[in-house]
N, CA, C and O atoms as a printed pandas DataFrame, in Angstrom:
     atom_number atom_name residue_name chain_id  residue_number  x_coord  y_coord  z_coord
0              1         N          MET        A               1 -107.419  176.941  -40.634
1              2        CA          MET        A               1 -106.034  177.491  -40.070
2              3         C          MET        A               1 -105.401  175.808  -39.293
3              4         O          MET        A               1 -106.184  175.036  -38.739
4              5         N          GLU        A               2 -104.048  175.557  -39.407
5              6        CA          GLU        A               2 -103.620  173.745  -39.008
6              7         C          GLU        A               2 -103.122  174.105  -37.713
7              8         O          GLU        A               2 -103.184  173.198  -36.883
8              9         N          GLY        A               3 -102.625  175.243  -37.312
9             10        CA          GLY        A               3 -102.002  175.498  -36.218
10            11         C          GLY        A               3 -100.730  174.940  -36.052
11            12         O          GLY        A               3 -100.024  174.979  -37.059
12            13         N          ILE        A               4 -100.046  174.216  -34.621
13            14        CA          ILE        A               4  -98.802  174.381  -34.960
14            15         C          ILE        A               4  -98.553  173.263  -33.137
15            16         O          ILE        A               4  -99.298  173.593  -32.214
16            17         N          GLU        A               5  -98.017  172.650  -33.004
17            18        CA          GLU        A               5  -97.329  171.406  -31.802
18            19         C          GLU        A               5  -95.459  171.743  -31.950
19            20         O          GLU        A               5  -94.662  171.749  -32.888
20            21         N          LEU        A               6  -95.385  171.965  -30.630
21            22        CA          LEU        A               6  -94.364  171.951  -30.264
22            23         C          LEU        A               6  -93.018  170.748  -29.736
23            24         O          LEU        A               6  -91.913  171.233  -29.982
24            25         N          ARG        A               7  -92.965  169.823  -29.310
25            26        CA          ARG        A               7  -92.338  169.258  -28.917
26            27         C          ARG        A               7  -90.644  169.302  -29.226
27            28         O          ARG        A               7  -90.157  169.422  -30.350
28            29         N          SER        A               8  -89.783  169.161  -27.792
29            30        CA          SER        A               8  -88.777  169.305  -27.514
30            31         C          SER        A               8  -88.131  168.641  -26.894
31            32         O          SER        A               8  -88.705  168.002  -26.013
32            33         N          ASP        A               9  -86.843  168.500  -27.035
33            34        CA          ASP        A               9  -86.182  167.184  -26.644
34            35         C          ASP        A               9  -84.481  167.088  -26.424
35            36         O          ASP        A               9  -83.877  167.159  -27.494
36            37         N          ASP        A              10  -84.144  167.030  -25.952
37            38        CA          ASP        A              10  -82.677  167.194  -25.315
38            39         C          ASP        A              10  -82.277  165.869  -26.093
39            40         O          ASP        A              10  -82.841  164.776  -26.148
40            41         N          LEU        A              11  -80.845  166.450  -26.807
41            42        CA          LEU        A              11  -80.225  165.617  -27.360
42            43         C          LEU        A              11  -78.896  165.031  -26.997
43            44         O          LEU        A              11  -78.682  165.176  -25.793
44            45         N          ALA        A              12  -77.707  164.274  -27.781
45            46        CA          ALA        A              12  -76.410  164.344  -27.407
46            47         C          ALA        A              12  -75.708  165.421  -27.299
47            48         O          ALA        A              12  -75.943  166.422  -27.976
48            49         N          ASN        A              13  -74.618  165.329  -26.303
49            50        CA          ASN        A              13  -74.065  166.308  -26.723
50            51         C          ASN        A              13  -74.907  168.017  -26.839
51            52         O          ASN        A              13  -75.158  168.703  -27.830
52            53         N          GLY        A              14  -75.071  168.172  -25.885
53            54        CA          GLY        A              14  -75.289  170.139  -25.388
54            55         C          GLY        A              14  -76.646  170.421  -26.739
55            56         O          GLY        A              14  -77.318  171.452  -26.751
56            57         N          TRP        A              15  -76.803  169.396  -27.674
57            58        CA          TRP        A              15  -78.276  170.262  -28.715
58            59         C          TRP        A              15  -79.734  170.179  -28.108
59            60         O          TRP        A              15  -79.434  169.194  -27.433
60            61         N          VAL        A              16  -80.393  170.281  -27.946
61            62        CA          VAL        A              16  -82.159  170.533  -27.735
62            63         C          VAL        A              16  -82.580  170.393  -29.659
63            64         O          VAL        A              16  -81.981  170.781  -30.662
64            65         N          SER        A              17  -83.325  169.968  -29.535
65            66        CA          SER        A              17  -84.481  169.796  -30.962
66            67         C          SER        A              17  -86.040  170.251  -30.203
67            68         O          SER        A              17  -86.679  169.735  -29.286
68            69         N          ILE        A              18  -86.268  171.400  -31.022
69            70        CA          ILE        A              18  -87.596  171.559  -31.069
70            71         C          ILE        A              18  -88.327  171.245  -32.453
71            72         O          ILE        A              18  -88.208  171.685  -33.596
72            73         N          ALA        A              19  -89.195  170.217  -31.796
73            74        CA          ALA        A              19  -90.058  169.895  -33.816
74            75         C          ALA        A              19  -90.825  170.152  -33.865
75            76         O          ALA        A              19  -91.579  169.821  -32.949
76            77         N          VAL        A              20  -91.233  170.794  -34.729
77            78        CA          VAL        A              20  -92.287  171.845  -35.002
78            79         C          VAL        A              20  -93.035  170.352  -35.830
79            80         O          VAL        A              20  -92.626  169.262  -36.230
80            81         N          LEU        A              21  -94.505  171.186  -35.774
81            82        CA          LEU        A              21  -95.825  169.853  -36.226
82            83         C          LEU        A              21  -96.604  171.003  -36.454
83            84         O          LEU        A              21  -96.756  172.041  -35.810
84            85         N          GLY        A              22  -97.247  170.421  -37.937
85            86        CA          GLY        A              22  -98.221  172.149  -38.783
86            87         C          GLY        A              22  -97.517  173.477  -39.010
87            88         O          GLY        A              22  -96.286  173.473  -38.983
88            89         N          GLU        A              23  -98.091  174.472  -39.204
89            90        CA          GLU        A              23  -97.478  175.679  -39.989
90            91         C          GLU        A              23  -97.298  177.043  -39.296
91            92         O          GLU        A              23  -97.847  177.683  -38.399
92            93         N          ILE        A              24  -96.425  177.158  -40.013
93            94        CA          ILE        A              24  -95.688  178.223  -39.168
94            95         C          ILE        A              24  -96.496  179.640  -39.705
95            96         O          ILE        A              24  -96.621  179.938  -40.893
96            97         N          ASP        A              25  -96.803  180.116  -39.016
97            98        CA          ASP        A              25  -97.279  181.551  -39.866
98            99         C          ASP        A              25  -97.944  183.036  -39.089
99           100         O          ASP        A              25  -98.020  182.515  -37.976
100          101         N          LEU        A              26  -98.217  183.779  -38.964
101          102        CA          LEU        A              26  -98.587  185.171  -37.861
102          103         C          LEU        A              26  -99.533  185.139  -37.121
103          104         O          LEU        A              26 -100.028  186.105  -36.542
104          105         N          ALA        A              27  -99.959  183.735  -37.056
105          106        CA          ALA        A              27 -101.105  182.974  -35.949
106          107         C          ALA        A              27 -100.222  182.375  -34.864
107          108         O          ALA        A              27 -100.390  182.597  -33.665
108          109         N          THR        A              28  -99.252  181.586  -35.383
109          110        CA          THR        A              28  -98.587  180.788  -34.891
110          111         C          THR        A              28  -97.088  181.156  -34.260
111          112         O          THR        A              28  -96.659  180.514  -33.301
112          113         N          VAL        A              29  -96.560  181.901  -34.681
113          114        CA          VAL        A              29  -94.588  182.040  -35.002
114          115         C          VAL        A              29  -94.320  182.537  -33.418
115          116         O          VAL        A              29  -93.195  182.537  -32.919
116          117         N          GLU        A              30  -95.474  182.940  -32.742
117          118        CA          GLU        A              30  -95.184  183.808  -31.159
118          119         C          GLU        A              30  -95.009  182.226  -30.297
119          120         O          GLU        A              30  -94.339  182.227  -29.265
120          121         N          SER        A              31  -95.595  181.017  -30.746
121          122        CA          SER        A              31  -95.186  179.721  -30.435
122          123         C          SER        A              31  -93.859  179.288  -30.167
123          124         O          SER        A              31  -93.231  179.064  -29.132
124          125         N          LEU        A              32  -93.464  179.200  -32.060
125          126        CA          LEU        A              32  -92.280  178.791  -31.832
126          127         C          LEU        A              32  -90.956  179.976  -31.437
127          128         O          LEU        A              32  -89.824  179.555  -31.200
128          129         N          GLU        A              33  -91.323  181.669  -31.406
129          130        CA          GLU        A              33  -90.773  182.142  -30.819
130          131         C          GLU        A              33  -90.089  182.017  -29.315
131          132         O          GLU        A              33  -89.035  182.356  -28.776
132          133         N          GLY        A              34  -91.660  181.135  -28.855
133          134        CA          GLY        A              34  -91.231  181.368  -26.972
134          135         C          GLY        A              34  -90.413  180.208  -26.887
135          136         O          GLY        A              34  -89.353  180.265  -26.264
136          137         N          ALA        A              35  -90.978  178.625  -27.730
137          138        CA          ALA        A              35  -89.683  177.887  -27.362
138          139         C          ALA        A              35  -88.247  178.220  -27.858
139          140         O          ALA        A              35  -87.192  177.587  -27.864
140          141         N          ILE        A              36  -88.459  178.931  -28.096
141          142        CA          ILE        A              36  -87.002  178.855  -29.025
142          143         C          ILE        A              36  -86.428  180.130  -27.725
143          144         O          ILE        A              36  -85.236  179.966  -27.468
144          145         N          ASN        A              37  -86.753  180.707  -27.333
145          146        CA          ASN        A              37  -86.522  181.313  -26.122
146          147         C          ASN        A              37  -86.013  180.729  -24.675
147          148         O          ASN        A              37  -85.079  181.016  -23.926
148          149         N          GLU        A              38  -87.114  179.737  -24.646
149          150        CA          GLU        A              38  -86.832  179.009  -23.827
150          151         C          GLU        A              38  -85.662  178.406  -23.615
151          152         O          GLU        A              38  -84.907  178.450  -22.644
152          153         N          VAL        A              39  -85.568  177.630  -24.999
153          154        CA          VAL        A              39  -83.749  176.854  -24.764
154          155         C          VAL        A              39  -82.971  177.997  -24.812
155          156         O          VAL        A              39  -81.870  177.612  -24.419
156          157         N          PHE        A              40  -82.911  178.986  -25.023
157          158        CA          PHE        A              40  -81.850  179.669  -25.716
158          159         C          PHE        A              40  -81.599  180.213  -23.689
159          160         O          PHE        A              40  -80.515  180.035  -23.133
160          161         N          ASP        A              41  -82.677  180.760  -23.043
161          162        CA          ASP        A              41  -82.277  180.789  -21.504
162          163         C          ASP        A              41  -81.716  179.336  -20.966
163          164         O          ASP        A              41  -81.729  179.425  -19.738
164          165         N          MET        A              42  -81.360  178.383  -21.248
165          166        CA          MET        A              42  -80.942  177.560  -21.107
166          167         C          MET        A              42  -79.393  177.440  -21.361
167          168         O          MET        A              42  -78.879  177.137  -22.438
168          169         N          ALA        A              43  -78.637  177.773  -20.006
169          170        CA          ALA        A              43  -77.088  177.871  -20.585
170          171         C          ALA        A              43  -76.197  176.889  -20.981
171          172         O          ALA        A              43  -75.697  175.959  -20.348
172          173         N          GLU        A              44  -76.094  177.198  -21.976
173          174        CA          GLU        A              44  -75.221  176.268  -22.675
174          175         C          GLU        A              44  -75.995  175.099  -23.656
175          176         O          GLU        A              44  -75.586  173.963  -23.894
176          177         N          LYS        A              45  -76.944  175.593  -24.028
177          178        CA          LYS        A              45  -77.318  174.411  -25.034
178          179         C          LYS        A              45  -77.228  174.501  -26.262
179          180         O          LYS        A              45  -78.086  175.330  -26.564
180          181         N          ASP        A              46  -76.686  174.141  -27.238
181          182        CA          ASP        A              46  -77.506  174.183  -28.948
182          183         C          ASP        A              46  -78.657  173.832  -29.144
183          184         O          ASP        A              46  -79.312  172.939  -28.608
184          185         N          LEU        A              47  -79.021  174.845  -30.256
185          186        CA          LEU        A              47  -81.035  174.080  -30.792
186          187         C          LEU        A              47  -80.801  174.005  -32.494
187          188         O          LEU        A              47  -80.373  174.814  -33.317
188          189         N          VAL        A              48  -81.146  173.056  -32.549
189          190        CA          VAL        A              48  -82.469  172.630  -33.820
190          191         C          VAL        A              48  -83.212  172.523  -33.996
191          192         O          VAL        A              48  -83.797  171.492  -33.662
192          193         N          VAL        A              49  -83.961  173.775  -34.853
193          194        CA          VAL        A              49  -84.914  173.113  -34.446
194          195         C          VAL        A              49  -85.891  172.651  -35.768
195          196         O          VAL        A              49  -86.113  173.382  -36.732
196          197         N          ASP        A              50  -86.416  171.288  -35.593
197          198        CA          ASP        A              50  -86.978  169.959  -36.731
198          199         C          ASP        A              50  -88.331  170.451  -37.052
199          200         O          ASP        A              50  -89.382  170.630  -36.437
200          201         N          LEU        A              51  -87.700  170.666  -38.792
201          202        CA          LEU        A              51  -88.919  171.706  -39.475
202          203         C          LEU        A              51  -89.518  170.682  -40.765
203          204         O          LEU        A              51  -90.203  171.009  -41.734
204          205         N          THR        A              52  -88.871  169.038  -40.295
205          206        CA          THR        A              52  -89.456  167.706  -41.232
206          207         C          THR        A              52  -91.410  167.734  -40.497
207          208         O          THR        A              52  -92.426  167.990  -41.144
208          209         N          GLY        A              53  -91.368  167.596  -39.924
209          210        CA          GLY        A              53  -93.487  167.585  -39.482
210          211         C          GLY        A              53  -93.705  168.737  -39.871
211          212         O          GLY        A              53  -94.777  169.012  -39.333
212          213         N          SER        A              54  -93.400  169.567  -40.438
213          214        CA          SER        A              54  -93.995  171.109  -40.424
214          215         C          SER        A              54  -94.975  171.071  -42.090
215          216         O          SER        A              54  -94.443  170.608  -43.099
216          217         N          SER        A              55  -95.919  171.437  -42.100
217          218        CA          SER        A              55  -96.661  171.389  -43.647
218          219         C          SER        A              55  -96.200  173.063  -44.625
219          220         O          SER        A              55  -96.141  173.324  -45.826
220          221         N          PHE        A              56  -95.980  173.795  -43.486
221          222        CA          PHE        A              56  -96.164  175.323  -44.327
222          223         C          PHE        A              56  -95.322  176.434  -43.384
223          224         O          PHE        A              56  -95.491  176.597  -42.175
224          225         N          MET        A              57  -94.671  176.928  -43.973
225          226        CA          MET        A              57  -94.132  178.234  -43.509
226          227         C          MET        A              57  -94.470  179.364  -44.339
227          228         O          MET        A              57  -94.969  179.195  -45.451
228          229         N          ASP        A              58  -94.210  180.590  -43.831
229          230        CA          ASP        A              58  -94.632  182.294  -44.549
230          231         C          ASP        A              58  -93.599  182.559  -43.780
231          232         O          ASP        A              58  -93.074  181.842  -42.928
232          233         N          SER        A              59  -93.223  184.054  -44.259
233          234        CA          SER        A              59  -91.815  184.938  -44.095
234          235         C          SER        A              59  -92.097  185.200  -42.190
235          236         O          SER        A              59  -91.047  185.369  -41.570
236          237         N          THR        A              60  -92.917  185.219  -41.658
237          238        CA          THR        A              60  -92.989  185.459  -40.337
238          239         C          THR        A              60  -91.978  184.318  -39.622
239          240         O          THR        A              60  -91.153  184.563  -38.741
240          241         N          GLY        A              61  -92.224  183.167  -40.155
241          242        CA          GLY        A              61  -91.467  182.216  -39.559
242          243         C          GLY        A              61  -89.929  181.964  -40.427
243          244         O          GLY        A              61  -89.020  181.216  -40.064
244          245         N          LEU        A              62  -89.955  182.590  -41.321
245          246        CA          LEU        A              62  -88.148  182.556  -41.923
246          247         C          LEU        A              62  -87.940  183.721  -40.628
247          248         O          LEU        A              62  -86.874  183.713  -40.013
248          249         N          LYS        A              63  -88.854  184.552  -40.322
249          250        CA          LYS        A              63  -87.743  185.969  -39.871
250          251         C          LYS        A              63  -87.562  185.461  -38.680
251          252         O          LYS        A              63  -86.547  185.917  -38.153
252          253         N          ALA        A              64  -88.298  184.483  -37.852
253          254        CA          ALA        A              64  -87.924  183.771  -36.423
254          255         C          ALA        A              64  -86.835  183.207  -36.793
255          256         O          ALA        A              64  -86.243  182.991  -35.736
256          257         N          LEU        A              65  -86.167  182.814  -37.692
257          258        CA          LEU        A              65  -85.171  181.812  -37.767
258          259         C          LEU        A              65  -84.225  182.377  -37.796
259          260         O          LEU        A              65  -83.254  182.162  -37.070
260          261         N          VAL        A              66  -84.320  183.263  -38.689
261          262        CA          VAL        A              66  -83.157  183.988  -38.674
262          263         C          VAL        A              66  -82.814  184.959  -37.285
263          264         O          VAL        A              66  -81.816  184.739  -36.600
264          265         N          MET        A              67  -83.637  185.888  -37.025
265          266        CA          MET        A              67  -83.472  186.428  -35.881
266          267         C          MET        A              67  -82.755  184.970  -35.015
267          268         O          MET        A              67  -81.601  184.543  -35.048
268          269         N          ALA        A              68  -83.804  184.533  -34.370
269          270        CA          ALA        A              68  -82.763  183.358  -33.328
270          271         C          ALA        A              68  -81.317  182.486  -33.615
271          272         O          ALA        A              68  -80.460  181.993  -32.881
272          273         N          HIS        A              69  -81.535  182.576  -35.165
273          274        CA          HIS        A              69  -79.830  182.145  -35.374
274          275         C          HIS        A              69  -78.881  183.576  -35.249
275          276         O          HIS        A              69  -77.844  183.272  -34.660
276          277         N          ARG        A              70  -78.890  184.547  -35.489
277          278        CA          ARG        A              70  -78.475  185.766  -35.445
278          279         C          ARG        A              70  -77.723  185.606  -33.342
279          280         O          ARG        A              70  -76.608  185.446  -32.846
280          281         N          ARG        A              71  -79.423  185.806  -32.687
281          282        CA          ARG        A              71  -78.765  185.272  -31.289
282          283         C          ARG        A              71  -78.252  184.406  -30.325
283          284         O          ARG        A              71  -77.785  184.628  -29.208
284          285         N          PHE        A              72  -78.495  182.933  -31.234
285          286        CA          PHE        A              72  -77.737  181.628  -31.060
286          287         C          PHE        A              72  -75.879  182.506  -31.328
287          288         O          PHE        A              72  -75.083  183.086  -30.589
288          289         N          ASP        A              73  -75.904  182.310  -32.092
289          290        CA          ASP        A              73  -74.228  182.800  -32.905
290          291         C          ASP        A              73  -73.534  184.412  -32.363
291          292         O          ASP        A              73  -72.329  184.635  -32.478
292          293         N          THR        A              74  -74.270  185.189  -31.918
293          294        CA          THR        A              74  -73.365  185.605  -31.375
294          295         C          THR        A              74  -73.164  185.254  -30.058
295          296         O          THR        A              74  -72.014  185.517  -29.707
296          297         N          ALA        A              75  -73.929  184.697  -29.087
297          298        CA          ALA        A              75  -73.649  183.638  -28.133
298          299         C          ALA        A              75  -72.503  182.610  -28.181
299          300         O          ALA        A              75  -71.866  182.082  -27.270
300          301         N          GLY        A              76  -72.429  182.478  -29.617
301          302        CA          GLY        A              76  -71.551  181.496  -29.247
302          303         C          GLY        A              76  -72.029  180.317  -29.410
303          304         O          GLY        A              76  -71.385  179.481  -28.777
304          305         N          ARG        A              77  -72.743  179.973  -29.895
305          306        CA          ARG        A              77  -74.018  179.162  -29.246
306          307         C          ARG        A              77  -74.148  177.779  -31.334
307          308         O          ARG        A              77  -73.803  177.772  -32.516
308          309         N          GLY        A              78  -74.540  177.356  -30.779
309          310        CA          GLY        A              78  -74.784  176.309  -32.227
310          311         C          GLY        A              78  -76.818  176.887  -32.655
311          312         O          GLY        A              78  -77.657  177.673  -32.216
312          313         N          PHE        A              79  -76.708  176.060  -33.528
313          314        CA          PHE        A              79  -78.243  176.562  -34.413
314          315         C          PHE        A              79  -77.976  175.913  -36.087
315          316         O          PHE        A              79  -77.192  175.881  -37.035
316          317         N          ALA        A              80  -79.661  175.331  -35.428
317          318        CA          ALA        A              80  -79.213  174.682  -36.972
318          319         C          ALA        A              80  -80.841  174.590  -37.327
319          320         O          ALA        A              80  -81.576  175.266  -36.607
320          321         N          LEU        A              81  -81.353  173.928  -38.218
321          322        CA          LEU        A              81  -82.736  173.417  -38.997
322          323         C          LEU        A              81  -82.751  172.217  -39.959
323          324         O          LEU        A              81  -82.009  172.303  -40.938
324          325         N          ALA        A              82  -83.474  171.144  -39.816
325          326        CA          ALA        A              82  -83.489  169.959  -39.378
326          327         C          ALA        A              82  -84.471  170.246  -40.829
327          328         O          ALA        A              82  -85.531  170.766  -40.481
328          329         N          VAL        A              83  -84.399  170.057  -42.251
329          330        CA          VAL        A              83  -85.364  169.653  -43.330
330          331         C          VAL        A              83  -85.113  168.686  -44.372
331          332         O          VAL        A              83  -83.984  168.450  -44.803
332          333         N          SER        A              84  -86.335  168.039  -44.838
333          334        CA          SER        A              84  -86.196  167.336  -46.102
334          335         C          SER        A              84  -87.670  167.340  -46.690
335          336         O          SER        A              84  -88.770  166.964  -46.284
336          337         N          GLY        A              85  -87.171  167.950  -47.851
337          338        CA          GLY        A              85  -88.247  167.920  -48.211
338          339         C          GLY        A              85  -89.300  168.959  -48.459
339          340         O          GLY        A              85  -89.335  169.752  -47.518
340          341         N          GLY        A              86  -90.134  169.216  -49.361
341          342        CA          GLY        A              86  -91.319  169.403  -48.836
342          343         C          GLY        A              86  -91.520  171.225  -48.543
343          344         O          GLY        A              86  -90.614  172.019  -48.290
344          345         N          PRO        A              87  -93.007  171.519  -48.678
345          346        CA          PRO        A              87  -92.623  172.916  -49.499
346          347         C          PRO        A              87  -91.837  173.645  -48.441
347          348         O          PRO        A              87  -91.180  174.586  -48.885
348          349         N          VAL        A              88  -91.747  173.424  -47.113
349          350        CA          VAL        A              88  -90.893  174.023  -45.947
350          351         C          VAL        A              88  -89.781  174.028  -46.383
351          352         O          VAL        A              88  -89.626  175.171  -46.813
352          353         N          SER        A              89  -88.650  173.316  -46.594
353          354        CA          SER        A              89  -86.862  173.001  -47.448
354          355         C          SER        A              89  -87.366  173.453  -48.707
355          356         O          SER        A              89  -86.491  172.893  -49.368
356          357         N          ARG        A              90  -88.225  174.136  -49.757
357          358        CA          ARG        A              90  -88.035  174.815  -50.632
358          359         C          ARG        A              90  -88.138  176.609  -50.365
359          360         O          ARG        A              90  -87.592  177.342  -51.190
360          361         N          LEU        A              91  -88.692  177.062  -49.459
361          362        CA          LEU        A              91  -88.697  178.027  -49.369
362          363         C          LEU        A              91  -87.446  178.319  -48.723
363          364         O          LEU        A              91  -86.911  179.267  -49.296
364          365         N          ILE        A              92  -86.503  177.717  -47.388
365          366        CA          ILE        A              92  -85.608  177.619  -46.807
366          367         C          ILE        A              92  -84.222  177.933  -48.339
367          368         O          ILE        A              92  -83.306  178.755  -48.354
368          369         N          ASP        A              93  -84.585  176.999  -49.320
369          370        CA          ASP        A              93  -83.266  176.922  -50.488
370          371         C          ASP        A              93  -83.561  177.981  -51.011
371          372         O          ASP        A              93  -82.643  178.794  -51.119
372          373         N          LEU        A              94  -84.980  178.382  -51.545
373          374        CA          LEU        A              94  -85.507  179.783  -52.525
374          375         C          LEU        A              94  -84.897  180.848  -51.563
375          376         O          LEU        A              94  -84.395  181.772  -52.202
376          377         N          SER        A              95  -84.764  181.029  -49.800
377          378        CA          SER        A              95  -84.721  182.122  -49.556
378          379         C          SER        A              95  -83.862  182.584  -49.331
379          380         O          SER        A              95  -83.816  183.672  -48.756
380          381         N          GLY        A              96  -82.324  181.563  -49.906
381          382        CA          GLY        A              96  -81.462  181.597  -49.187
382          383         C          GLY        A              96  -80.549  181.797  -47.866
383          384         O          GLY        A              96  -79.482  182.374  -47.656
384          385         N          LEU        A              97  -81.621  180.925  -46.926
385          386        CA          LEU        A              97  -81.512  180.705  -45.476
386          387         C          LEU        A              97  -79.887  179.235  -45.622
387          388         O          LEU        A              97  -78.806  179.244  -45.033
388          389         N          SER        A              98  -80.442  178.223  -46.625
389          390        CA          SER        A              98  -79.027  176.769  -46.590
390          391         C          SER        A              98  -78.051  177.464  -46.786
391          392         O          SER        A              98  -77.079  176.712  -46.860
392          393         N          SER        A              99  -77.688  178.749  -46.944
393          394        CA          SER        A              99  -76.534  178.858  -46.925
394          395         C          SER        A              99  -76.233  179.411  -46.133
395          396         O          SER        A              99  -75.163  180.008  -46.250
396          397         N          SER        A             100  -76.867  179.512  -45.088
397          398        CA          SER        A             100  -76.598  181.157  -43.765
398          399         C          SER        A             100  -75.993  180.415  -42.655
399          400         O          SER        A             100  -74.888  180.543  -42.128
400          401         N          ILE        A             101  -77.359  179.279  -42.321
401          402        CA          ILE        A             101  -77.370  178.728  -41.651
402          403         C          ILE        A             101  -77.400  176.794  -41.490
403          404         O          ILE        A             101  -78.006  176.192  -42.377
404          405         N          ARG        A             102  -76.935  176.219  -40.696
405          406        CA          ARG        A             102  -76.817  175.115  -41.018
406          407         C          ARG        A             102  -77.443  174.013  -40.830
407          408         O          ARG        A             102  -77.539  173.434  -39.748
408          409         N          THR        A             103  -78.004  173.587  -42.102
409          410        CA          THR        A             103  -79.166  172.426  -42.396
410          411         C          THR        A             103  -78.484  171.148  -42.703
411          412         O          THR        A             103  -77.460  170.980  -43.365
412          413         N          VAL        A             104  -79.452  170.017  -41.928
413          414        CA          VAL        A             104  -79.108  169.014  -41.454
414          415         C          VAL        A             104  -80.525  168.256  -42.875
415          416         O          VAL        A             104  -81.080  168.810  -43.823
416          417         N          GLU        A             105  -80.608  166.866  -42.338
417          418        CA          GLU        A             105  -82.095  166.260  -43.408
418          419         C          GLU        A             105  -82.235  165.371  -42.027
419          420         O          GLU        A             105  -82.714  164.285  -42.351
420          421         N          SER        A             106  -82.018  165.422  -40.737
421          422        CA          SER        A             106  -82.473  164.653  -39.374
422          423         C          SER        A             106  -82.109  165.299  -38.279
423          424         O          SER        A             106  -80.894  165.469  -38.383
424          425         N          VAL        A             107  -82.552  165.827  -37.126
425          426        CA          VAL        A             107  -81.755  165.717  -36.049
426          427         C          VAL        A             107  -80.963  164.671  -35.188
427          428         O          VAL        A             107  -80.324  164.912  -34.164
428          429         N          GLU        A             108  -81.206  162.970  -36.061
429          430        CA          GLU        A             108  -80.354  162.526  -35.811
430          431         C          GLU        A             108  -78.336  162.299  -36.217
431          432         O          GLU        A             108  -77.345  161.670  -35.845
432          433         N          GLU        A             109  -78.889  163.566  -37.435
433          434        CA          GLU        A             109  -77.081  164.209  -37.509
434          435         C          GLU        A             109  -76.716  164.779  -36.353
435          436         O          GLU        A             109  -75.487  164.761  -36.291
436          437         N          LEU        A             110  -77.111  165.189  -35.575
437          438        CA          LEU        A             110  -76.822  166.556  -34.666
438          439         C          LEU        A             110  -76.965  165.526  -33.514
439          440         O          LEU        A             110  -76.362  166.161  -32.648
440          441         N          GLY        A             111  -77.365  164.318  -32.873
441          442        CA          GLY        A             111  -77.098  163.495  -31.879
442          443         C          GLY        A             111  -75.498  162.697  -31.873
443          444         O          GLY        A             111  -75.177  162.022  -30.895
444          445         N          ALA        A             112  -74.818  162.816  -32.738
445          446        CA          ALA        A             112  -74.162  162.495  -32.960
446          447         C          ALA        A             112  -72.913  163.168  -32.874
447          448         O          ALA        A             112  -71.888  162.523  -32.659
448          449         N          VAL        A             113  -72.899  164.276  -33.005
449          450        CA          VAL        A             113  -71.794  165.500  -33.155
450          451         C          VAL        A             113  -71.947  166.836  -32.126
451          452         O          VAL        A             113  -72.850  167.663  -32.008
452          453         N          GLY        A             114  -70.470  166.645  -31.341
453          454        CA          GLY        A             114  -71.069  167.581  -30.702
454          455         C          GLY        A             114  -70.842  169.141  -31.640
455          456         O          GLY        A             114  -70.761  169.187  -32.867
456          457         N          SER        A             115  -70.780  170.190  -30.823
457          458        CA          SER        A             115  -71.330  171.818  -31.578
458          459         C          SER        A             115  -70.094  172.491  -32.176
459          460         O          SER        A             115  -70.196  173.583  -32.735
């Protein structure tokens, strides 16, 4: 089991990025959910989950992202995923998440635009 490392950065125009390095699965999803909750608790911040450094994600990760998207959307806040190729990107495409959650190829795409 590889594990997970999370890095948070403030971007321009009110966006916060959580970069995920490693695997998102049953053993690590709580860490991701905790980081998402921390950003949600920041008033007025939008969130992009950067999955470009993630090597694997299972259904628990998909569920966490869907729930986070719903929570941010209900609050009128932006939520996006940064994905660019690889198994995580394939999973997001196959699951249909890319049609319901905003996806970008890199976090930098959101740093130049507002929510």
